[in-house]
KOLTI-336277 format. One record per residue (C-alpha): residue in three letters; x, y, z. Coordinates in nm, 2 decimals. Layout:
ala|X|Y|Z $
...
% end
This chain:
met|-10.51|1.34|5.04 $
ala|-10.88|1.26|5.09 $
lys|-11.18|1.47|4.99 $
ile|-11.48|1.48|5.23 $
leu|-11.82|1.59|5.14 $
glu|-12.02|1.90|5.25 $
gly|-12.19|1.75|5.54 $
pro|-11.88|1.63|5.72 $
ala|-11.70|1.95|5.62 $
met|-11.99|2.16|5.78 $
lys|-11.97|1.95|6.10 $
leu|-11.61|2.06|6.13 $
phe|-11.69|2.41|6.05 $
asn|-11.93|2.41|6.35 $
lys|-11.66|2.27|6.57 $
trp|-11.44|2.57|6.49 $
gly|-11.70|2.84|6.52 $
ile|-11.78|2.89|6.14 $
pro|-12.16|2.92|6.12 $
val|-12.36|2.70|5.88 $
pro|-12.74|2.67|5.82 $
asn|-12.92|2.38|5.96 $
tyr|-12.90|2.06|5.74 $
val|-12.96|1.70|5.71 $
val|-12.80|1.43|5.49 $
ile|-13.05|1.16|5.37 $
met|-13.03|0.86|5.14 $
asp|-13.40|0.78|5.15 $
pro|-13.66|1.06|5.09 $
asn|-13.90|0.89|5.35 $
arg|-13.64|0.97|5.61 $
leu|-13.68|1.34|5.52 $
ser|-14.05|1.32|5.60 $
gln|-13.97|1.16|5.95 $
leu|-13.72|1.43|6.03 $
gly|-13.97|1.70|5.94 $
glu|-14.20|1.58|6.21 $
ala|-13.91|1.64|6.47 $
asn|-13.74|1.95|6.32 $
lys|-13.93|2.27|6.31 $
trp|-13.68|2.43|6.07 $
leu|-13.76|2.17|5.81 $
arg|-14.14|2.24|5.84 $
glu|-14.13|2.63|5.85 $
ser|-13.82|2.73|5.64 $
lys|-13.76|2.74|5.27 $
leu|-13.52|2.46|5.19 $
val|-13.23|2.38|4.95 $
val|-13.18|2.03|4.82 $
lys|-12.84|1.94|4.67 $
ala|-12.68|1.62|4.55 $
his|-12.43|1.51|4.82 $
glu|-12.16|1.37|4.60 $
ala|-11.83|1.46|4.47 $
ile|-11.98|1.64|4.15 $
gly|-11.86|1.97|4.04 $
gly|-12.10|2.24|3.90 $
arg|-12.40|2.09|4.07 $
phe|-12.62|2.40|4.02 $
lys|-12.55|2.40|3.64 $
leu|-12.63|2.02|3.63 $
gly|-12.98|2.07|3.79 $
leu|-12.85|1.90|4.11 $
val|-12.95|2.20|4.33 $
lys|-13.30|2.29|4.40 $
ile|-13.38|2.60|4.60 $
gly|-13.69|2.77|4.77 $
leu|-13.87|2.45|4.85 $
thr|-14.12|2.35|5.11 $
leu|-14.07|2.03|5.29 $
asp|-14.30|1.83|5.06 $
glu|-14.14|1.99|4.76 $
ala|-13.79|1.89|4.91 $
ile|-13.91|1.53|4.96 $
glu|-14.01|1.52|4.60 $
ala|-13.69|1.68|4.47 $
ser|-13.49|1.42|4.68 $
arg|-13.68|1.14|4.50 $
glu|-13.61|1.28|4.16 $
met|-13.25|1.35|4.25 $
ile|-13.14|1.03|4.42 $
gly|-13.05|0.77|4.15 $
thr|-12.97|1.03|3.90 $
lys|-12.66|0.95|3.69 $
ile|-12.42|1.21|3.57 $
gly|-12.15|1.04|3.36 $
thr|-12.01|0.77|3.57 $
ala|-12.14|0.93|3.89 $
glu|-12.46|0.84|4.07 $
val|-12.64|1.05|4.32 $
arg|-12.69|0.83|4.62 $
gln|-12.76|1.09|4.89 $
val|-12.87|1.45|4.91 $
ile|-12.82|1.73|5.17 $
val|-13.12|1.93|5.26 $
ala|-13.04|2.27|5.41 $
glu|-13.22|2.57|5.54 $
met|-13.24|2.83|5.27 $
leu|-13.09|3.18|5.41 $
glu|-13.20|3.50|5.25 $
his|-12.88|3.71|5.17 $
asp|-12.77|3.96|4.94 $
glu|-12.40|3.93|4.85 $
glu|-12.20|3.61|4.82 $
tyr|-11.82|3.59|4.92 $
tyr|-11.55|3.33|4.84 $
phe|-11.30|3.21|5.11 $
ser|-11.05|2.93|5.08 $
ile|-10.72|2.82|5.21 $
ile|-10.48|2.59|5.03 $
gly|-10.17|2.41|5.18 $
asn|-9.83|2.39|5.03 $
lys|-9.48|2.27|5.13 $
asp|-9.39|2.61|5.28 $
gly|-9.72|2.68|5.46 $
ser|-10.06|2.78|5.32 $
glu|-10.24|3.05|5.13 $
leu|-10.56|3.22|5.24 $
leu|-10.78|3.35|4.95 $
leu|-11.07|3.61|4.98 $
ser|-11.31|3.77|4.73 $
lys|-11.62|3.98|4.76 $
lys|-11.76|3.82|4.43 $
gly|-11.82|3.45|4.52 $
gly|-12.09|3.22|4.39 $
ile|-12.12|3.00|4.09 $
asp|-11.93|3.25|3.87 $
ile|-11.63|3.29|4.09 $
glu|-11.42|3.17|3.80 $
asp|-11.52|3.48|3.60 $
asn|-11.42|3.70|3.89 $
trp|-11.09|3.54|3.97 $
gly|-10.91|3.87|3.93 $
thr|-11.10|3.99|4.25 $
val|-10.94|3.73|4.47 $
lys|-10.68|3.87|4.72 $
arg|-10.41|3.63|4.88 $
met|-10.22|3.60|5.18 $
phe|-9.92|3.36|5.24 $
ile|-9.91|3.20|5.59 $
glu|-9.59|3.04|5.69 $
leu|-9.58|2.70|5.86 $
asp|-9.67|2.75|6.25 $
glu|-9.77|3.10|6.18 $
asn|-10.09|3.25|6.33 $
pro|-10.19|3.57|6.16 $
ser|-10.31|3.85|6.38 $
ile|-10.67|3.99|6.34 $
glu|-10.51|4.32|6.23 $
arg|-10.32|4.15|5.95 $
leu|-10.64|3.97|5.84 $
thr|-10.84|4.27|5.86 $
glu|-10.59|4.44|5.62 $
leu|-10.64|4.15|5.37 $
ala|-11.02|4.18|5.41 $
val|-11.00|4.57|5.33 $
glu|-10.78|4.48|5.03 $
ala|-11.04|4.26|4.91 $
gly|-11.30|4.53|4.93 $
phe|-11.47|4.46|5.26 $
glu|-11.54|4.78|5.48 $
gly|-11.57|4.88|5.84 $
glu|-11.72|4.62|6.08 $
ile|-11.77|4.38|5.79 $
ala|-11.39|4.37|5.73 $
glu|-11.33|4.30|6.10 $
arg|-11.59|4.02|6.11 $
val|-11.44|3.87|5.79 $
ala|-11.10|3.87|5.97 $
lys|-11.24|3.67|6.25 $
ile|-11.41|3.42|6.02 $
ser|-11.07|3.39|5.84 $
ser|-10.90|3.33|6.17 $
arg|-11.14|3.04|6.25 $
leu|-11.09|2.90|5.90 $
ile|-10.72|2.89|5.97 $
leu|-10.78|2.71|6.30 $
cys|-10.99|2.46|6.13 $
phe|-10.73|2.40|5.85 $
asp|-10.44|2.35|6.11 $
asn|-10.62|2.16|6.37 $
glu|-10.81|1.92|6.13 $
asp|-10.51|1.83|5.93 $
ala|-10.67|1.98|5.62 $
gln|-10.49|2.03|5.29 $
ser|-10.74|2.26|5.14 $
ile|-11.07|2.42|5.24 $
glu|-11.31|2.62|5.01 $
ile|-11.63|2.81|5.12 $
asn|-11.83|2.92|4.83 $
pro|-12.04|3.11|4.90 $
leu|-12.01|3.26|5.25 $
val|-12.30|3.50|5.31 $
ile|-12.45|3.73|5.57 $
arg|-12.80|3.61|5.64 $
lys|-13.08|3.88|5.66 $
ser|-13.25|3.71|5.96 $
asp|-12.97|3.81|6.21 $
met|-12.69|3.94|6.00 $
arg|-12.46|3.66|6.10 $
phe|-12.21|3.49|5.86 $
ala|-12.30|3.14|5.72 $
ala|-12.11|2.90|5.50 $
leu|-12.36|2.78|5.24 $
asp|-12.13|2.53|5.08 $
ala|-11.81|2.35|5.16 $
val|-11.53|2.16|4.99 $
met|-11.26|2.02|5.20 $
asn|-10.95|1.78|5.16 $
val|-10.78|1.63|5.46 $
asp|-10.47|1.42|5.53 $
trp|-10.63|1.08|5.56 $
asp|-10.32|0.94|5.71 $
ala|-10.37|1.17|6.01 $
arg|-10.71|1.03|6.10 $
phe|-10.56|0.84|6.41 $
arg|-10.54|1.20|6.56 $
his|-10.90|1.26|6.52 $
ala|-11.14|1.04|6.72 $
asp|-11.43|1.25|6.60 $
trp|-11.39|1.19|6.23 $
asp|-11.69|0.98|6.18 $
phe|-11.68|1.01|5.79 $
lys|-11.52|0.83|5.51 $
pro|-11.33|0.99|5.21 $
val|-11.52|1.02|4.89 $
ser|-11.39|0.89|4.55 $
glu|-11.34|1.16|4.28 $
ile|-11.42|0.90|4.01 $
gly|-11.80|0.92|4.04 $
arg|-11.86|0.62|4.27 $
pro|-11.78|0.51|4.62 $
phe|-11.46|0.33|4.69 $
thr|-11.49|-0.04|4.64 $
glu|-11.39|-0.28|4.92 $
ala|-11.06|-0.37|4.74 $
glu|-10.98|0.00|4.69 $
gln|-11.03|0.07|5.05 $
gln|-10.82|-0.23|5.16 $
ile|-10.52|-0.09|4.95 $
met|-10.58|0.26|5.08 $
asp|-10.55|0.12|5.43 $
ile|-10.22|-0.05|5.35 $
asp|-10.09|0.26|5.18 $
ser|-10.16|0.46|5.49 $
arg|-9.93|0.23|5.70 $
ile|-9.64|0.18|5.50 $
lys|-9.32|0.37|5.37 $
gly|-9.35|0.42|5.01 $
ser|-9.68|0.39|4.83 $
val|-9.93|0.15|4.68 $
lys|-10.23|0.26|4.48 $
phe|-10.52|0.09|4.32 $
val|-10.84|0.19|4.13 $
glu|-11.08|-0.06|3.95 $
val|-11.20|0.02|3.60 $
pro|-11.48|-0.23|3.53 $
gly|-11.48|-0.43|3.20 $
gly|-11.11|-0.40|3.12 $
glu|-10.89|-0.69|2.99 $
val|-10.55|-0.55|3.08 $
ala|-10.45|-0.53|3.43 $
leu|-10.16|-0.29|3.52 $
leu|-9.91|-0.36|3.80 $
thr|-9.68|-0.06|3.74 $
ala|-9.41|0.12|3.93 $
gly|-9.46|0.49|3.98 $
gly|-9.73|0.73|3.89 $
gly|-9.57|0.84|3.56 $
ala|-9.52|0.49|3.43 $
ser|-9.87|0.40|3.55 $
val|-10.02|0.68|3.34 $
phe|-9.77|0.60|3.06 $
tyr|-9.87|0.23|3.04 $
ala|-10.25|0.31|3.06 $
asp|-10.23|0.55|2.77 $
ala|-10.03|0.30|2.56 $
val|-10.29|0.01|2.62 $
val|-10.58|0.25|2.52 $
ala|-10.38|0.39|2.22 $
arg|-10.35|0.05|2.09 $
gly|-10.72|-0.04|2.12 $
gly|-10.69|-0.22|2.45 $
thr|-10.91|-0.18|2.77 $
ile|-10.75|-0.14|3.12 $
ala|-10.90|-0.32|3.42 $
asn|-10.74|-0.09|3.67 $
tyr|-10.50|0.19|3.76 $
ala|-10.23|0.08|4.00 $
glu|-9.88|0.18|4.12 $
tyr|-9.62|0.09|4.36 $
ser|-9.34|0.35|4.43 $
gly|-9.10|0.48|4.70 $
asp|-8.95|0.14|4.78 $
pro|-9.27|-0.01|4.96 $
ala|-9.26|-0.31|5.17 $
asp|-9.27|-0.65|4.98 $
trp|-9.59|-0.76|5.16 $
ala|-9.76|-0.45|5.05 $
val|-9.67|-0.50|4.68 $
glu|-9.78|-0.87|4.74 $
ala|-10.12|-0.76|4.87 $
leu|-10.15|-0.51|4.57 $
thr|-10.06|-0.81|4.33 $
glu|-10.32|-1.04|4.46 $
thr|-10.59|-0.76|4.45 $
ile|-10.50|-0.70|4.08 $
cys|-10.50|-1.08|4.01 $
arg|-10.86|-1.10|4.13 $
leu|-10.99|-0.86|3.88 $
pro|-11.25|-1.04|3.66 $
asn|-11.21|-1.12|3.29 $
ile|-10.85|-1.01|3.26 $
lys|-10.62|-1.15|2.98 $
his|-10.30|-0.98|3.04 $
ile|-10.11|-0.83|3.34 $
ile|-9.84|-0.57|3.27 $
val|-9.57|-0.55|3.53 $
gly|-9.41|-0.23|3.39 $
gly|-9.18|0.05|3.49 $
ala|-8.90|0.26|3.39 $
ile|-8.55|0.25|3.56 $
ala|-8.60|0.29|3.93 $
asn|-8.36|0.52|4.13 $
phe|-8.40|0.36|4.47 $
thr|-8.69|0.12|4.47 $
asp|-8.54|-0.23|4.51 $
val|-8.65|-0.44|4.21 $
lys|-8.55|-0.77|4.37 $
ala|-8.75|-0.69|4.69 $
thr|-9.06|-0.56|4.52 $
phe|-9.06|-0.85|4.27 $
ser|-9.05|-1.09|4.57 $
gly|-9.37|-0.94|4.67 $
ile|-9.51|-0.97|4.31 $
ile|-9.39|-1.34|4.27 $
asn|-9.56|-1.44|4.61 $
gly|-9.88|-1.25|4.49 $
phe|-9.87|-1.43|4.17 $
arg|-9.83|-1.78|4.33 $
glu|-10.08|-1.73|4.59 $
ser|-10.34|-1.60|4.33 $
lys|-10.27|-1.90|4.10 $
ser|-10.32|-2.14|4.41 $
lys|-10.67|-1.99|4.44 $
gly|-10.75|-2.02|4.08 $
tyr|-10.72|-1.65|3.96 $
met|-10.45|-1.68|3.69 $
glu|-10.61|-1.91|3.44 $
asn|-10.52|-1.81|3.08 $
val|-10.37|-1.49|3.19 $
lys|-10.04|-1.37|3.03 $
ile|-9.79|-1.17|3.22 $
trp|-9.56|-0.92|3.06 $
val|-9.27|-0.77|3.25 $
arg|-9.03|-0.47|3.18 $
arg|-8.83|-0.32|3.46 $
gly|-8.50|-0.17|3.54 $
gly|-8.33|-0.05|3.87 $
pro|-8.14|-0.15|4.18 $
asn|-8.09|-0.53|4.18 $
glu|-8.29|-0.58|3.86 $
ala|-8.08|-0.88|3.74 $
gln|-8.17|-1.07|4.06 $
gly|-8.54|-0.96|4.04 $
leu|-8.59|-1.04|3.68 $
ala|-8.42|-1.38|3.72 $
ala|-8.65|-1.47|4.00 $
ile|-8.97|-1.37|3.83 $
arg|-8.87|-1.55|3.50 $
lys|-8.85|-1.87|3.71 $
leu|-9.23|-1.86|3.72 $
gln|-9.22|-1.99|3.37 $
glu|-9.11|-2.32|3.53 $
glu|-9.43|-2.34|3.75 $
gly|-9.66|-2.30|3.45 $
phe|-9.70|-1.92|3.44 $
asp|-9.74|-1.78|3.09 $
ile|-9.48|-1.49|3.16 $
his|-9.25|-1.29|2.94 $
val|-8.96|-1.10|3.11 $
tyr|-8.75|-0.80|2.97 $
asp|-8.48|-0.58|3.12 $
arg|-8.42|-0.21|3.07 $
ser|-8.30|-0.27|2.71 $
met|-8.66|-0.33|2.60 $
pro|-8.84|-0.01|2.51 $
met|-9.13|0.05|2.78 $
thr|-9.42|0.03|2.54 $
asp|-9.30|-0.26|2.34 $
ile|-9.45|-0.51|2.59 $
val|-9.78|-0.34|2.54 $
asp|-9.75|-0.40|2.16 $
met|-9.67|-0.76|2.22 $
ala|-9.95|-0.81|2.46 $
met|-10.20|-0.66|2.23 $
lys|-10.09|-0.88|1.94 $
ser|-10.08|-1.21|2.13 $
% end
């Protein structure tokens, strides 16, 4: 799953007939001044400036400014770009036409293994959580295309009346088309409004997650996914994401600057388990990583080399529970090759390696990785009889 920002999501809405206000995305406030010379709506409309980042609750954080002239929008952009919120930094803003409206509505669609669920409410906006009881739902089976009549019934159930209910049904139908045809996994419009100028609907905000592995089907996807950790993906993270999209199984990697303990762990549960164990014992992690689902050895090798290049690491923990079907010997072949290649490039100086693993072909895999001791690696290898977090204790005390 990959999250995309509001601007790219609105572009997809336009494609499928869901109206949006005029908008531009900028990284340089001076660019907004230039765009104002060429776009009448920027000069003559009241404007909204919002941080164009994966940050929740932007309005409550002061990252949304409304009712601005073009000059005021330029100044708001200058103030907003560079602002830090926790680990996040605002690098770009979206400037949109401010649309006068009365009520605000909530629309979303969420995928699951059996199909999807459409949600509607007449009480959208920043306080939707306080009005969650007003949300009405419709389950949509895989390959099902709900009729306008059925969607109108849902709209009426949600409190929409007459012609508005019928128009809500049509927007819902377009939202479903967008969801299905863009390989989306979830879409949220909050709020959807009726603008006073022409009484047309418009989506004022958008949150969208797509299946990034499906991008080969979408030649018009000119955007990149955004990180949910408050910063853009690093080059190394993007490289592992690309590998992950091309293999059976999975490899994952997220950098955590400043840590001394690198994690090369098997499975999402073990990855979180080891990260918690390191932090609980006063250590600092340099990354989150996992390999699971019996990935190819070359993919595990690439993940290993990426982890070995992390700066200032003192320990690498190769941890995991007892695998059901991931071949320990095969994946350890990739890890071993990654260690060897990294050491040949000077990346393993004074780094201690701690291994604990069980699963298919574990004896052969552990024997093979243990032989790295003969090549000068400071490596400590244990099988399934060693409690999982004991290698963390040993690393922290060494």
